[in-house]
RORO-137072 format. One record per residue: x, y, z of N, C-alpha, C, O in turn; residue in three letters; residue number from 1. Coordinates in pm, 1 decimal. Layout:
residues N
+----------+----------+----------+----------+----------+----------+----------+----------+----------+----------+----------+----------+--------+-----+
!       nX !       nY !       nZ !      caX !      caY !      caZ !       cX !       cY !       cZ !       oX !       oY !       oZ ! residu ! num !
+----------+----------+----------+----------+----------+----------+----------+----------+----------+----------+----------+----------+--------+-----+
!        X !        Y !        Z !        X !        Y !        Z !        X !        Y !        Z !        X !        Y !        Z !    ALA ! NUM !
...
+----------+----------+----------+----------+----------+----------+----------+----------+----------+----------+----------+----------+--------+-----+
***
This chain:
residues 85
+----------+----------+----------+----------+----------+----------+----------+----------+----------+----------+----------+----------+--------+-----+
!       nX !       nY !       nZ !      caX !      caY !      caZ !       cX !       cY !       cZ !       oX !       oY !       oZ ! residu ! num !
+----------+----------+----------+----------+----------+----------+----------+----------+----------+----------+----------+----------+--------+-----+
!     85.0 !   -117.4 !      0.0 !      0.0 !      0.0 !      0.0 !     89.3 !    123.3 !      0.0 !    197.1 !    122.9 !     59.4 !    MET !   1 !
!     44.5 !    227.1 !    -65.9 !    118.3 !    353.0 !    -73.0 !     49.8 !    455.1 !     15.8 !    -71.7 !    473.9 !      9.4 !    ILE !   2 !
!    130.0 !    520.8 !     98.9 !     78.3 !    620.3 !    191.5 !    121.9 !    759.6 !    150.1 !    235.2 !    780.3 !    106.4 !    PHE !   3 !
!     32.4 !    853.3 !    164.0 !     55.3 !    994.1 !    135.5 !    112.3 !   1059.1 !    262.4 !     52.6 !   1047.3 !    369.4 !    ASN !   4 !
!    225.9 !   1126.7 !    251.8 !    289.1 !   1187.4 !    368.5 !    282.9 !   1340.7 !    366.5 !    358.1 !   1406.5 !    438.4 !    ARG !   5 !
!    194.7 !   1396.9 !    285.7 !    187.0 !   1542.0 !    271.6 !    151.8 !   1609.7 !    404.0 !    212.2 !   1711.2 !    438.6 !    VAL !   6 !
!     56.2 !   1556.0 !    477.8 !     17.9 !   1621.3 !    603.7 !    134.7 !   1621.9 !    702.3 !    151.1 !   1717.9 !    777.5 !    SER !   7 !
!    214.9 !   1517.6 !    702.8 !    333.1 !   1514.0 !    790.4 !    434.7 !   1620.1 !    747.8 !    491.7 !   1689.2 !    832.3 !    ARG !   8 !
!    457.2 !   1632.8 !    617.0 !    550.0 !   1734.6 !    566.9 !    498.7 !   1875.2 !    600.5 !    575.9 !   1963.8 !    637.1 !    LEU !   9 !
!    367.6 !   1893.5 !    587.3 !    308.5 !   2023.1 !    621.5 !    324.2 !   2051.8 !    770.6 !    355.5 !   2164.4 !    809.3 !    MET !  10 !
!    302.9 !   1951.6 !    853.3 !    317.3 !   1968.0 !    997.6 !    459.8 !   2001.8 !   1036.6 !    482.3 !   2084.2 !   1125.3 !    GLY !  11 !
!    556.7 !   1938.7 !    970.9 !    696.9 !   1968.9 !    999.1 !    730.2 !   2114.5 !    970.0 !    811.1 !   2176.3 !   1039.2 !    ASP !  12 !
!    666.9 !   2167.9 !    867.0 !    689.6 !   2309.0 !    830.1 !    588.9 !   2403.1 !    895.3 !    600.9 !   2525.2 !    884.8 !    ARG !  13 !
!    490.9 !   2346.0 !    961.7 !    385.8 !   2424.0 !   1027.1 !    315.5 !   2519.4 !    930.1 !    300.6 !   2638.8 !    956.0 !    ARG !  14 !
!    273.2 !   2461.7 !    817.8 !    198.0 !   2540.6 !    720.7 !     60.1 !   2478.7 !    703.7 !     41.0 !   2359.1 !    725.8 !    ILE !  15 !
!    -34.3 !   2560.8 !    664.5 !   -170.9 !   2514.5 !    642.2 !   -197.2 !   2489.1 !    494.9 !   -110.5 !   2510.0 !    410.1 !    GLY !  16 !
!   -316.0 !   2444.7 !    466.5 !   -355.9 !   2411.7 !    330.4 !   -351.1 !   2535.1 !    240.7 !   -303.5 !   2528.0 !    127.4 !    VAL !  17 !
!   -400.0 !   2647.4 !    291.0 !   -398.6 !   2771.0 !    212.5 !   -256.6 !   2810.9 !    176.9 !   -229.5 !   2849.6 !     63.3 !    THR !  18 !
!   -165.5 !   2801.6 !    273.4 !    -25.7 !   2836.0 !    247.2 !     35.6 !   2741.3 !    144.1 !    106.2 !   2785.5 !     53.5 !    ASP !  19 !
!      9.0 !   2612.0 !    157.6 !     62.8 !   2515.4 !     62.9 !     12.9 !   2545.8 !    -78.0 !     89.5 !   2540.0 !   -174.1 !    LEU !  20 !
!   -113.7 !   2577.7 !    -89.6 !   -170.5 !   2611.4 !   -219.3 !   -101.9 !   2734.2 !   -279.0 !    -63.5 !   2733.7 !   -396.0 !    SER !  21 !
!    -87.3 !   2836.8 !   -199.9 !    -25.3 !   2961.4 !   -246.7 !    121.2 !   2940.4 !   -284.0 !    167.0 !   2992.4 !   -385.8 !    ARG !  22 !
!    194.0 !   2866.2 !   -204.2 !    338.3 !   2849.7 !   -224.6 !    374.3 !   2750.9 !   -335.3 !    483.4 !   2758.3 !   -391.7 !    LEU !  23 !
!    284.1 !   2658.9 !   -366.7 !    312.0 !   2559.6 !   -471.1 !    242.7 !   2590.3 !   -602.9 !    282.0 !   2538.2 !   -707.3 !    THR !  24 !
!    139.8 !   2674.3 !   -599.0 !     62.3 !   2700.9 !   -719.9 !    -43.8 !   2594.8 !   -746.3 !   -111.4 !   2598.8 !   -849.0 !    GLY !  25 !
!    -58.6 !   2500.6 !   -654.6 !   -162.1 !   2397.6 !   -667.3 !   -294.3 !   2453.2 !   -616.9 !   -295.8 !   2545.3 !   -535.3 !    LEU !  26 !
!   -404.3 !   2398.6 !   -664.4 !   -534.6 !   2446.1 !   -619.6 !   -556.9 !   2410.5 !   -472.6 !   -499.1 !   2315.3 !   -420.3 !    SER !  27 !
!   -641.9 !   2489.5 !   -408.2 !   -673.8 !   2464.3 !   -268.4 !   -735.6 !   2325.5 !   -253.1 !   -702.5 !   2252.6 !   -159.6 !    TYR !  28 !
!   -826.1 !   2288.8 !   -345.7 !   -892.6 !   2158.3 !   -334.2 !   -792.9 !   2043.0 !   -347.4 !   -807.6 !   1941.5 !   -279.4 !    SER !  29 !
!   -692.7 !   2056.8 !   -432.8 !   -589.3 !   1954.2 !   -445.8 !   -509.0 !   1943.9 !   -317.5 !   -483.7 !   1834.0 !   -268.1 !    THR !  30 !
!   -469.1 !   2058.2 !   -263.4 !   -390.7 !   2059.5 !   -139.2 !   -470.6 !   2003.7 !    -22.4 !   -417.1 !   1929.3 !     59.7 !    CYS !  31 !
!   -597.7 !   2038.9 !    -14.7 !   -681.0 !   1987.2 !     94.6 !   -697.8 !   1836.3 !     83.4 !   -688.8 !   1764.8 !    183.2 !    TYR !  32 !
!   -722.4 !   1787.5 !    -38.7 !   -739.2 !   1643.7 !    -58.4 !   -612.0 !   1568.3 !    -19.9 !   -619.6 !   1460.4 !     38.8 !    ALA !  33 !
!   -497.1 !   1623.3 !    -52.1 !   -370.4 !   1560.8 !    -12.8 !   -353.2 !   1564.3 !    138.2 !   -314.1 !   1464.8 !    199.1 !    LEU !  34 !
!   -382.5 !   1679.0 !    198.5 !   -369.0 !   1694.2 !    343.1 !   -460.7 !   1596.7 !    418.3 !   -419.8 !   1534.0 !    516.1 !    TYR !  35 !
!   -583.7 !   1585.5 !    371.5 !   -683.4 !   1500.9 !    438.0 !   -673.0 !   1353.9 !    395.8 !   -751.6 !   1270.2 !    440.2 !    ALA !  36 !
!   -576.5 !   1323.9 !    310.8 !   -554.1 !   1187.7 !    261.4 !   -679.7 !   1132.6 !    194.4 !   -722.9 !   1020.7 !    222.2 !    ASP !  37 !
!   -736.7 !   1213.1 !    106.3 !   -858.0 !   1174.3 !     32.9 !   -831.7 !   1160.8 !   -116.5 !   -923.3 !   1175.0 !   -197.5 !    ARG !  38 !
!   -707.9 !   1133.5 !   -152.7 !   -674.1 !   1119.0 !   -293.9 !   -655.2 !    972.5 !   -328.3 !   -613.8 !    891.7 !   -245.1 !    THR !  39 !
!   -686.1 !    940.6 !   -451.6 !   -666.8 !    803.5 !   -500.3 !   -555.3 !    796.9 !   -602.3 !   -503.4 !    689.1 !   -631.1 !    ARG !  40 !
!   -518.3 !    910.8 !   -656.9 !   -410.3 !    917.7 !   -755.2 !   -348.7 !   1056.3 !   -747.0 !   -407.7 !   1149.4 !   -692.1 !    ARG !  41 !
!   -227.6 !   1068.2 !   -803.4 !   -159.0 !   1196.8 !   -799.1 !    -91.9 !   1221.2 !   -933.9 !    -34.8 !   1129.8 !   -993.4 !    ILE !  42 !
!    -99.1 !   1342.1 !   -979.9 !    -44.7 !   1384.0 !  -1108.1 !    105.5 !   1411.3 !  -1094.2 !    150.6 !   1455.3 !   -988.5 !    ASP !  43 !
!    182.6 !   1385.6 !  -1199.5 !    326.4 !   1412.7 !  -1195.3 !    355.6 !   1560.1 !  -1169.2 !    451.5 !   1592.6 !  -1099.2 !    PHE !  44 !
!    274.5 !   1648.8 !  -1224.6 !    293.2 !   1792.0 !  -1200.8 !    272.9 !   1827.8 !  -1054.1 !    343.1 !   1913.1 !   -999.9 !    GLY !  45 !
!    177.3 !   1762.6 !   -990.7 !    152.4 !   1784.0 !   -848.0 !    270.5 !   1733.6 !   -766.4 !    316.7 !   1802.1 !   -675.2 !    THR !  46 !
!    319.7 !   1614.2 !   -798.6 !    437.6 !   1561.3 !   -729.3 !    557.5 !   1653.0 !   -746.8 !    632.0 !   1678.3 !   -652.1 !    LEU !  47 !
!    575.3 !   1702.3 !   -868.1 !    686.4 !   1792.3 !   -895.5 !    677.2 !   1919.0 !   -810.2 !    777.0 !   1962.5 !   -752.6 !    ASP !  48 !
!    558.2 !   1977.9 !   -802.1 !    538.9 !   2099.6 !   -722.2 !    565.0 !   2073.7 !   -573.9 !    627.2 !   2155.7 !   -506.3 !    ALA !  49 !
!    517.8 !   1960.3 !   -523.6 !    538.0 !   1925.9 !   -382.2 !    685.5 !   1900.7 !   -352.1 !    738.5 !   1951.1 !   -253.1 !    LEU !  50 !
!    751.4 !   1823.1 !   -437.1 !    893.5 !   1793.8 !   -415.7 !    977.3 !   1920.5 !   -424.4 !   1071.9 !   1938.4 !   -347.7 !    CYS !  51 !
!    942.9 !   2007.1 !   -516.6 !   1015.0 !   2133.8 !   -531.7 !    998.5 !   2220.5 !   -407.2 !   1096.4 !   2274.2 !   -355.4 !    SER !  52 !
!    876.0 !   2234.2 !   -359.5 !    851.7 !   2317.5 !   -241.1 !    916.5 !   2259.3 !   -115.5 !    983.8 !   2330.9 !    -41.4 !    TYR !  53 !
!    896.8 !   2131.8 !    -92.0 !    949.1 !   2070.3 !     30.3 !   1098.1 !   2037.4 !     20.3 !   1160.9 !   2005.0 !    121.1 !    PHE !  54 !
!   1154.9 !   2045.5 !    -99.6 !   1296.2 !   2014.5 !   -117.5 !   1325.6 !   1867.9 !    -88.6 !   1422.9 !   1835.0 !    -20.9 !    GLY !  55 !
!   1240.5 !   1780.8 !   -140.7 !   1253.8 !   1638.4 !   -111.1 !   1229.7 !   1557.0 !   -237.5 !   1203.8 !   1612.4 !   -344.3 !    CYS !  56 !
!   1238.3 !   1427.2 !   -224.4 !   1211.7 !   1336.5 !   -335.1 !   1072.4 !   1277.6 !   -326.0 !   1001.1 !   1296.0 !   -227.3 !    GLY !  57 !
!   1035.6 !   1206.8 !   -430.5 !    902.7 !   1144.0 !   -435.3 !    884.2 !   1047.8 !   -317.4 !    774.5 !   1036.7 !   -262.9 !    VAL !  58 !
!    990.7 !    979.1 !   -278.7 !    984.0 !    884.9 !   -167.3 !    956.8 !    950.1 !    -33.6 !    919.6 !    882.2 !     62.2 !    GLY !  59 !
!    974.6 !   1081.1 !    -25.5 !    941.9 !   1153.6 !     97.2 !    795.5 !   1197.8 !     98.9 !    737.7 !   1219.2 !    205.5 !    ASP !  60 !
!    736.6 !   1211.2 !    -18.6 !    596.1 !   1251.6 !    -30.7 !    505.5 !   1129.2 !    -23.9 !    398.6 !   1133.2 !     36.9 !    VAL !  61 !
!    549.1 !   1021.1 !    -86.7 !    473.6 !    896.5 !    -88.9 !    558.9 !    786.7 !    -26.6 !    679.5 !    779.7 !    -50.3 !    LEU !  62 !
!    496.3 !    702.2 !     52.3 !    568.6 !    594.3 !    119.4 !    502.7 !    460.8 !     84.8 !    380.6 !    447.4 !     92.5 !    GLU !  63 !
!    583.4 !    363.3 !     46.9 !    532.5 !    230.9 !     14.1 !    556.1 !    136.5 !    131.1 !    665.8 !    130.3 !    186.5 !    TYR !  64 !
!    452.0 !     63.3 !    167.7 !    463.9 !    -36.0 !    273.1 !    400.4 !   -166.2 !    224.6 !    278.3 !   -173.7 !    210.5 !    SER !  65 !
!    481.9 !   -268.8 !    198.9 !    425.9 !   -393.6 !    147.9 !    343.9 !   -470.3 !    251.2 !    266.9 !   -559.0 !    214.2 !    PRO !  66 !
!    358.5 !   -438.5 !    378.8 !    289.3 !   -510.9 !    484.7 !    152.3 !   -454.8 !    518.5 !     80.6 !   -512.8 !    600.0 !    ASP !  67 !
!    114.6 !   -343.7 !    457.8 !    -13.6 !   -281.0 !    489.6 !   -127.9 !   -364.0 !    431.4 !   -112.5 !   -425.4 !    325.9 !    ALA !  68 !
!   -241.3 !   -366.2 !    499.1 !   -356.5 !   -440.7 !    446.6 !   -407.7 !   -375.8 !    318.5 !   -397.3 !   -254.1 !    303.2 !    PRO !  69 !
!   -461.8 !   -453.3 !    227.6 !   -515.6 !   -395.6 !    104.1 !   -634.8 !   -306.1 !    134.3 !   -706.0 !   -325.2 !    232.9 !    PRO !  70 !
!   -654.5 !   -207.8 !     46.7 !   -768.1 !   -118.0 !     65.4 !   -897.7 !   -192.8 !     39.5 !   -897.6 !   -292.7 !    -32.4 !    SER !  71 !
!  -1009.2 !   -146.3 !     96.9 !  -1137.8 !   -214.5 !     77.8 !  -1178.8 !   -212.2 !    -69.4 !  -1141.2 !   -120.2 !   -142.0 !    PRO !  72 !
!  -1254.2 !   -310.3 !   -114.0 !  -1295.9 !   -316.4 !   -254.6 !  -1388.8 !   -201.2 !   -290.2 !  -1460.0 !   -146.5 !   -206.0 !    PRO !  73 !
!  -1385.0 !   -167.4 !   -415.8 !  -1472.8 !    -61.8 !   -467.3 !  -1618.4 !   -108.5 !   -464.1 !  -1645.9 !   -228.4 !   -465.4 !    GLU !  74 !
!  -1708.6 !    -15.4 !   -460.1 !  -1851.4 !    -46.9 !   -459.6 !  -1890.3 !   -124.1 !   -585.0 !  -1970.6 !   -217.1 !   -577.9 !    ARG !  75 !
!  -1832.8 !    -85.7 !   -702.6 !  -1861.8 !   -155.2 !   -826.1 !  -1823.4 !   -301.9 !   -817.1 !  -1897.6 !   -389.6 !   -861.1 !    GLU !  76 !
!  -1707.0 !   -327.3 !   -759.9 !  -1660.6 !   -465.1 !   -744.5 !  -1754.6 !   -541.5 !   -651.7 !  -1780.9 !   -659.9 !   -672.9 !    ALA !  77 !
!  -1805.4 !   -473.2 !   -548.4 !  -1899.1 !   -536.9 !   -457.7 !  -2024.4 !   -582.0 !   -533.4 !  -2076.6 !   -690.8 !   -509.1 !    ASP !  78 !
!  -2071.1 !   -498.5 !   -623.8 !  -2192.1 !   -532.6 !   -698.3 !  -2166.3 !   -650.5 !   -791.6 !  -2252.7 !   -736.4 !   -809.1 !    LEU !  79 !
!  -2046.1 !   -654.4 !   -852.1 !  -2013.8 !   -764.0 !   -943.1 !  -2003.5 !   -897.9 !   -870.4 !  -2046.1 !  -1001.0 !   -922.4 !    GLU !  80 !
!  -1946.6 !   -895.6 !   -749.8 !  -1927.6 !  -1019.6 !   -676.5 !  -2041.1 !  -1051.9 !   -582.6 !  -2047.6 !  -1162.4 !   -528.9 !    THR !  81 !
!  -2130.9 !   -957.3 !   -561.8 !  -2242.5 !   -978.4 !   -471.8 !  -2209.7 !   -954.8 !   -326.6 !  -2292.8 !   -980.4 !   -239.5 !    GLY !  82 !
!  -2087.8 !   -905.5 !   -297.9 !  -2047.1 !   -879.5 !   -160.8 !  -2120.2 !   -755.8 !   -111.2 !  -2127.3 !   -655.7 !   -182.6 !    VAL !  83 !
!  -2172.5 !   -760.8 !      5.5 !  -2237.8 !   -645.2 !     66.8 !  -2376.5 !   -617.0 !     12.2 !  -2435.6 !   -514.0 !     44.6 !    GLY !  84 !
!  -2429.1 !   -705.9 !    -69.5 !  -2562.6 !   -683.7 !   -125.1 !  -2668.7 !   -755.0 !    -45.9 !  -2786.8 !   -746.6 !    -79.5 !    CYS !  85 !
+----------+----------+----------+----------+----------+----------+----------+----------+----------+----------+----------+----------+--------+-----+
***
């Protein structure tokens, strides 16, 4: 599983979502979604802006952990398999 570490990086710098948006040029909604860990994918341009601002690599923004439990199945998959119906 891949974990988003943006909120930790923001906490280390003691900046809020509005500041991150202003300083990176990313939209407020993108920054908030990253902060609240509500993203399912990330654009290369977004990663580039974050790495540039924080002065770090992609591995500092995103963390891979092979031991983490898999994420819950999508609702569509539930309907196909009959799970939860």
